[in-house]
DOTI-751520 format. One line per 4 residues: number of its first residue (from 1); for each residue y, z negated, x negated of N, C-alpha, C, O. Coordinates in steps of 0.05 Angstrom, whole numbers, plus 5000, padded with zeros to 4 digits. Last residue first. Layout:
% residues N
NUM) Y/Z/X/Y/Z/X/Y/Z/X/Y/Z/X ~ ...
//
This chain:
% residues 139
139) 2689/6324/1627/2688/6320/1656/2690/6291/1664/2690/6284/1688 ~ 2685/6324/1572/2710/6331/1584/2712/6325/1614/2733/6322/1625 ~ 2631/6313/1564/2651/6294/1554/2678/6299/1567/2694/6280/1571 ~ 2608/6358/1587/2602/6331/1599/2622/6311/1589/2631/6293/1605
135) 2627/6397/1553/2634/6398/1582/2629/6371/1594/2645/6362/1611 ~ 2602/6381/1506/2631/6382/1507/2641/6382/1536/2660/6369/1543 ~ 2548/6387/1519/2559/6360/1514/2589/6359/1515/2601/6339/1523 ~ 2547/6442/1526/2540/6425/1548/2551/6397/1544/2561/6385/1563
131) 2560/6459/1474/2578/6465/1497/2573/6447/1520/2591/6438/1534 ~ 2516/6438/1446/2543/6428/1440/2562/6435/1462/2579/6418/1469 ~ 2474/6467/1470/2475/6438/1474/2503/6427/1467/2512/6409/1481 ~ 2489/6519/1453/2486/6513/1482/2488/6483/1487/2501/6474/1506
127) 2485/6515/1398/2511/6519/1411/2511/6512/1441/2529/6500/1451 ~ 2441/6463/1376/2447/6490/1385/2474/6491/1398/2485/6471/1407 ~ 2444/6424/1318/2446/6424/1347/2454/6452/1356/2473/6464/1345 ~ 2400/6409/1265/2421/6425/1277/2420/6423/1307/2399/6421/1319
123) 2387/6342/1241/2378/6367/1254/2401/6382/1267/2420/6370/1277 ~ 2416/6321/1179/2414/6318/1208/2404/6344/1221/2411/6366/1212 ~ 2380/6314/1119/2399/6329/1135/2395/6324/1165/2372/6322/1174 ~ 2346/6296/1082/2360/6277/1097/2381/6289/1115/2399/6275/1125
119) 2324/6340/1053/2308/6326/1072/2323/6307/1090/2314/6301/1112 ~ 2350/6403/1042/2356/6375/1040/2341/6359/1061/2344/6365/1085 ~ 2336/6461/1004/2330/6446/1028/2336/6416/1023/2329/6405/1002 ~ 2340/6491/0958/2364/6482/0971/2360/6465/0996/2380/6456/1007
115) 2287/6504/0946/2303/6488/0927/2328/6476/0940/2335/6454/0934 ~ 2273/6536/0988/2259/6510/0985/2275/6492/0966/2276/6468/0970 ~ 2306/6580/0979/2308/6565/1004/2296/6537/1001/2306/6517/1011 ~ 2286/6597/0930/2314/6588/0932/2318/6572/0957/2333/6552/0957
111) 2234/6612/0945/2238/6591/0926/2266/6580/0927/2270/6555/0924 ~ 2246/6655/0980/2233/6631/0990/2236/6608/0971/2240/6585/0980 ~ 2271/6691/0944/2285/6681/0967/2273/6655/0978/2287/6636/0984 ~ 2228/6701/0909/2253/6689/0899/2269/6677/0922/2280/6655/0919
107) 2189/6723/0945/2184/6699/0928/2209/6686/0919/2211/6661/0920 ~ 2215/6768/0966/2206/6747/0984/2202/6721/0968/2209/6699/0977 ~ 2223/6797/0919/2246/6788/0934/2238/6765/0954/2253/6746/0957 ~ 2170/6807/0904/2188/6794/0886/2211/6782/0901/2219/6759/0897
103) 2150/6835/0948/2139/6809/0941/2157/6793/0923/2160/6769/0926 ~ 2183/6882/0942/2183/6866/0967/2173/6838/0961/2185/6818/0970 ~ 2177/6909/0893/2201/6893/0898/2200/6876/0923/2215/6857/0925 ~ 2122/6923/0889/2142/6943/0897/2168/6930/0907/2179/6938/0927
99) 2103/6876/0867/2094/6884/0893/2114/6904/0905/2121/6902/0929 ~ 2129/6874/0817/2132/6853/0836/2124/6861/0864/2138/6854/0884 ~ 2112/6922/0793/2140/6916/0795/2145/6895/0817/2163/6899/0834 ~ 2055/6915/0792/2068/6935/0808/2097/6930/0814/2106/6931/0836
95) 2052/6860/0757/2038/6871/0780/2056/6889/0796/2072/6880/0813 ~ 2080/6842/0712/2051/6840/0712/2038/6855/0735/2014/6862/0733 ~ 2135/6844/0714/2122/6856/0691/2092/6859/0695/2079/6877/0684 ~ 2147/6820/0762/2160/6845/0756/2145/6860/0734/2142/6884/0734
91) 2124/6770/0761/2108/6791/0773/2121/6819/0769/2108/6839/0773 ~ 2163/6737/0740/2142/6747/0722/2125/6769/0734/2114/6785/0720 ~ 2191/6723/0785/2204/6741/0766/2184/6752/0746/2187/6775/0736 ~ 2153/6689/0808/2162/6713/0822/2175/6733/0803/2170/6757/0805
87) 2150/6649/0769/2127/6665/0774/2135/6691/0789/2124/6712/0783 ~ 2203/6628/0774/2193/6639/0749/2169/6657/0752/2167/6678/0740 ~ 2202/6611/0828/2221/6631/0819/2212/6644/0793/2213/6669/0790 ~ 2161/6572/0826/2158/6596/0842/2177/6618/0835/2170/6641/0835
83) 2183/6533/0793/2160/6547/0783/2156/6573/0799/2148/6593/0788 ~ 2223/6517/0829/2230/6528/0803/2207/6544/0791/2211/6565/0780 ~ 2190/6499/0872/2208/6521/0876/2218/6533/0850/2220/6558/0847 ~ 2161/6456/0850/2147/6479/0861/2165/6504/0863/2157/6526/0858
79) 2202/6421/0837/2185/6432/0816/2171/6457/0825/2170/6477/0811 ~ 2223/6412/0889/2240/6422/0867/2223/6434/0845/2229/6456/0835 ~ 2182/6392/0922/2192/6419/0927/2209/6429/0904/2209/6453/0899 ~ 2152/6346/0927/2153/6358/0901/2166/6386/0902/2160/6403/0885
75) 2153/6334/0981/2166/6315/0963/2169/6327/0935/2188/6319/0920 ~ 2124/6369/1012/2152/6375/1007/2166/6356/0988/2188/6362/0979 ~ 2068/6391/1016/2076/6369/0999/2106/6373/0992/2112/6379/0969 ~ 2061/6434/1050/2045/6411/1055/2051/6387/1037/2041/6365/1042
71) 2097/6474/1033/2094/6468/1061/2081/6441/1065/2089/6425/1083 ~ 2090/6475/0978/2116/6468/0988/2114/6461/1018/2128/6442/1027 ~ 2037/6492/0977/2043/6465/0968/2071/6457/0977/2075/6433/0984 ~ 2043/6545/0994/2028/6526/1011/2034/6497/1003/2035/6479/1020
67) 2072/6565/0950/2083/6566/0977/2069/6546/0996/2082/6533/1012 ~ 2035/6557/0909/2059/6541/0909/2073/6542/0937/2084/6522/0945 ~ 1995/6595/0925/1989/6566/0923/2014/6549/0924/2015/6529/0939 ~ 2025/6642/0918/2013/6635/0944/2007/6605/0946/2013/6592/0966
63) 2034/6639/0863/2057/6639/0882/2047/6631/0910/2060/6616/0924 ~ 1983/6642/0843/1997/6617/0840/2022/6616/0859/2029/6595/0868 ~ 1973/6695/0857/1956/6674/0868/1969/6647/0866/1968/6630/0884 ~ 2012/6722/0827/2015/6721/0856/1997/6700/0869/2004/6689/0890
59) 1989/6708/0774/2016/6700/0782/2019/6701/0813/2030/6681/0824 ~ 1935/6729/0775/1941/6701/0771/1968/6693/0781/1970/6673/0796 ~ 1935/6784/0779/1923/6769/0801/1931/6739/0799/1932/6726/0819 ~ 1961/6799/0733/1968/6812/0757/1957/6798/0782/1968/6800/0804
55) 1934/6773/0693/1960/6762/0701/1970/6775/0727/1985/6762/0742 ~ 1889/6808/0691/1886/6780/0699/1913/6768/0708/1914/6756/0729 ~ 1900/6860/0673/1894/6856/0701/1893/6827/0709/1897/6821/0733 ~ 1918/6865/0621/1890/6865/0625/1882/6858/0654/1859/6850/0659
51) 1978/6861/0646/1964/6852/0622/1935/6847/0627/1928/6826/0638 ~ 1979/6914/0694/1990/6891/0680/1973/6884/0656/1956/6900/0648 ~ 1974/6960/0726/1959/6936/0733/1971/6911/0719/1971/6890/0731 ~ 2025/7002/0754/2010/6992/0731/1997/6965/0738/2007/6950/0755
47) 2027/7027/0805/2044/7036/0782/2031/7027/0756/2028/7043/0738 ~ 1984/7051/0854/1989/7029/0835/2005/7041/0812/1998/7061/0800 ~ 1971/7098/0880/1994/7083/0889/2003/7063/0868/2027/7058/0865 ~ 1925/7116/0856/1947/7135/0859/1973/7121/0866/1995/7130/0859
43) 1890/7074/0862/1901/7079/0836/1924/7099/0836/1941/7099/0818 ~ 1904/7037/0923/1890/7057/0908/1904/7063/0881/1928/7057/0878 ~ 1914/6965/0923/1921/6993/0931/1905/7012/0914/1894/7005/0893 ~ 1909/6914/0909/1885/6927/0920/1890/6955/0928/1872/6968/0939
39) 1958/6897/0895/1939/6900/0874/1914/6915/0883/1900/6927/0867 ~ 1982/6889/0944/1989/6914/0929/1971/6918/0905/1968/6941/0896 ~ 1962/6838/0956/1952/6862/0971/1960/6888/0958/1944/6907/0960 ~ 1990/6806/0921/1961/6808/0918/1950/6832/0933/1931/6845/0924
35) 2041/6813/0942/2035/6823/0915/2005/6826/0911/1996/6845/0899 ~ 2034/6787/0991/2041/6816/0990/2035/6828/0963/2025/6850/0961 ~ 2023/6735/0975/2003/6750/0989/2008/6780/0989/1990/6796/0986 ~ 2073/6721/0951/2048/6722/0935/2026/6737/0948/2012/6752/0935
31) 2105/6726/0998/2110/6742/0974/2086/6744/0956/2079/6766/0946 ~ 2083/6686/1030/2081/6714/1038/2087/6733/1015/2074/6754/1014 ~ 2097/6641/1000/2069/6647/1004/2066/6676/1013/2047/6690/1004 ~ 2153/6645/1004/2140/6645/0978/2111/6652/0980/2100/6668/0965
27) 2160/6641/1059/2168/6665/1046/2155/6667/1018/2147/6689/1010 ~ 2140/6588/1068/2128/6611/1081/2135/6637/1067/2117/6654/1063 ~ 2175/6556/1038/2147/6557/1031/2133/6581/1043/2116/6593/1031 ~ 2223/6568/1067/2221/6573/1038/2192/6575/1030/2184/6594/1015
23) 2212/6551/1118/2217/6580/1114/2215/6587/1084/2206/6608/1077 ~ 2204/6494/1111/2184/6512/1122/2188/6541/1115/2170/6554/1105 ~ 2212/6443/1080/2225/6469/1076/2207/6492/1085/2195/6506/1069 ~ 2204/6392/1132/2196/6405/1107/2211/6432/1104/2221/6442/1124
19) 2213/6373/1183/2211/6354/1162/2203/6366/1135/2195/6351/1117 ~ 2211/6415/1219/2237/6404/1213/2236/6385/1189/2257/6380/1176 ~ 2156/6423/1227/2172/6443/1213/2199/6432/1204/2209/6440/1183 ~ 2144/6379/1260/2131/6382/1234/2148/6401/1216/2152/6395/1193
15) 2175/6393/1305/2180/6368/1290/2168/6368/1263/2180/6359/1243 ~ 2151/6441/1320/2179/6440/1313/2186/6415/1297/2201/6416/1278 ~ 2100/6423/1333/2103/6441/1311/2132/6441/1301/2137/6441/1277 ~ 2113/6393/1379/2100/6380/1356/2103/6397/1331/2108/6386/1309
11) 2133/6432/1413/2151/6411/1403/2139/6396/1379/2154/6388/1361 ~ 2082/6463/1419/2107/6474/1408/2127/6453/1398/2137/6455/1376 ~ 2045/6428/1442/2040/6439/1416/2065/6449/1403/2070/6445/1379 ~ 2076/6371/1474/2062/6396/1474/2059/6406/1445/2069/6394/1426
7) 2067/6301/1468/2082/6325/1465/2064/6349/1468/2040/6347/1465 ~ 2056/6246/1511/2045/6266/1493/2063/6290/1492/2073/6299/1513 ~ 2106/6193/1514/2087/6213/1527/2078/6233/1506/2092/6238/1486 ~ 2103/6131/1478/2116/6156/1485/2096/6175/1497/2072/6174/1491
3) 2070/6089/1463/2085/6087/1488/2098/6113/1497/2103/6117/1521 ~ 2003/6099/1437/2033/6100/1435/2046/6099/1462/2034/6108/1483 ~ 1953/6051/1431/1961/6075/1445/1992/6076/1444/2005/6056/1451
//
């Protein structure tokens, strides 16, 4: 039995989120999901399906998968993020101009965030805590 007291759900999630490129993986997965949803739009809305329709579903599906892999396997984030950028840019040609640009931008932004994430970085300290510590040190 551990010596430390049990954490609540919110602090446990914050700890989990701090150890991985959470926002990058989430944005990449949301970009893939958004592009998949635009594929289901009516034919009046759809600009073009893409290469026989398969690539229009394959690329955003892989984007969604890579976003989840970045979240749950952050050790391989560099490979996943580079592949995610390439897939996101490929959706420009294969599926409704990258989900009407929204999915494309979400995918590229998320991949860049995941690529730039540093695992050994010190956790950020909020301004409120820094001010409180400065007041305590000055007093």
